[in-house]
C-alpha positions as CSV (number, residue, x, y, z in Angstrom):
1,M,3.0,-1.6,-4.9
2,E,4.3,-5.1,-5.1
3,N,7.5,-6.0,-3.2
4,I,7.8,-2.4,-1.9
5,H,10.7,-3.3,0.3
6,K,12.6,-4.9,-2.6
7,Q,12.0,-1.8,-4.7
8,I,13.3,0.5,-2.0
9,E,16.5,-1.6,-1.5
10,K,17.2,-1.3,-5.3
11,I,17.3,2.5,-5.2
12,K,20.9,3.6,-5.9
13,S,20.5,6.9,-7.7
14,K,18.3,10.0,-8.2
15,D,16.7,8.4,-11.2
16,D,15.8,5.3,-9.2
17,F,14.3,7.6,-6.5
18,L,12.3,9.5,-9.1
19,T,11.0,6.2,-10.5
20,F,9.9,5.3,-6.9
21,L,8.2,8.6,-6.4
22,N,6.2,8.2,-9.6
23,Q,5.2,4.7,-8.6
24,L,4.2,6.0,-5.2
25,S,2.1,8.7,-6.8
26,K,0.5,6.1,-9.1
27,D,-0.2,3.9,-6.1
28,F,-2.1,6.7,-4.4
29,R,-4.2,7.4,-7.4
30,E,-5.0,3.7,-7.9
31,N,-5.1,2.4,-4.3
32,S,-6.0,5.4,-2.1
33,D,-8.2,3.1,0.0
34,E,-5.0,1.3,1.2
35,W,-3.4,4.6,2.5
36,E,-3.7,5.3,6.2
37,N,-2.9,9.0,5.7
38,K,-4.6,10.7,2.7
39,P,-4.5,14.4,3.5
40,A,-1.0,15.9,3.0
41,G,-0.9,17.1,6.6
42,E,-1.5,13.6,8.0
43,Y,1.0,12.1,5.6
44,I,3.7,14.5,6.7
45,E,2.9,13.9,10.4
46,A,3.1,10.2,9.8
47,M,6.5,10.5,8.2
48,A,7.8,12.7,11.1
49,S,6.4,10.2,13.7
50,W,8.0,7.2,11.9
51,I,11.4,9.1,11.8
52,E,11.2,9.8,15.5
53,D,10.1,6.3,16.4
54,Y,12.4,4.4,14.1
55,S,15.5,6.5,14.9
56,A,15.1,5.4,18.5
57,C,14.5,1.7,17.6
58,P,17.3,-0.8,18.3
59,N,16.8,-2.2,14.7
60,N,17.5,1.3,13.2
61,D,19.8,0.8,10.2
62,I,19.8,4.4,8.9
63,D,22.6,7.0,9.2
64,W,20.5,10.0,10.1
65,D,23.3,12.4,9.5
66,S,23.6,11.5,5.8
67,P,20.4,9.8,4.5
68,D,20.4,8.4,1.0
69,Y,17.7,8.0,-1.6
70,K,16.6,4.6,-0.1
71,T,16.0,6.4,3.2
72,L,14.0,9.1,1.6
73,A,11.9,6.4,-0.2
74,K,11.4,4.6,3.1
75,I,10.2,7.8,4.8
76,L,7.8,8.6,2.0
77,Y,6.4,5.0,2.0
78,M,6.0,5.0,5.8
79,G,4.0,8.2,5.5
80,K,1.5,6.0,3.6
81,I,1.1,3.3,6.2
82,Y,2.4,4.5,9.6
83,E,-0.2,5.3,12.3
């Protein structure tokens, strides 16, 4: 997924988020060797770990009480790469 961070920052609506989900799914099918967490359980655990770690980070820029579609996209993407 080229320029993933730019794609995430452009998400403004449900349709943008759905487009991102479709691209993420396609990325898994075409580039599964680049994914740290292939089984669903590991993917979900990585998302949870990233949320815990990032929400405590000084650079945290997310309002965890009202996440938006960009935040959901970040969480799903981090499930791909977070160890």
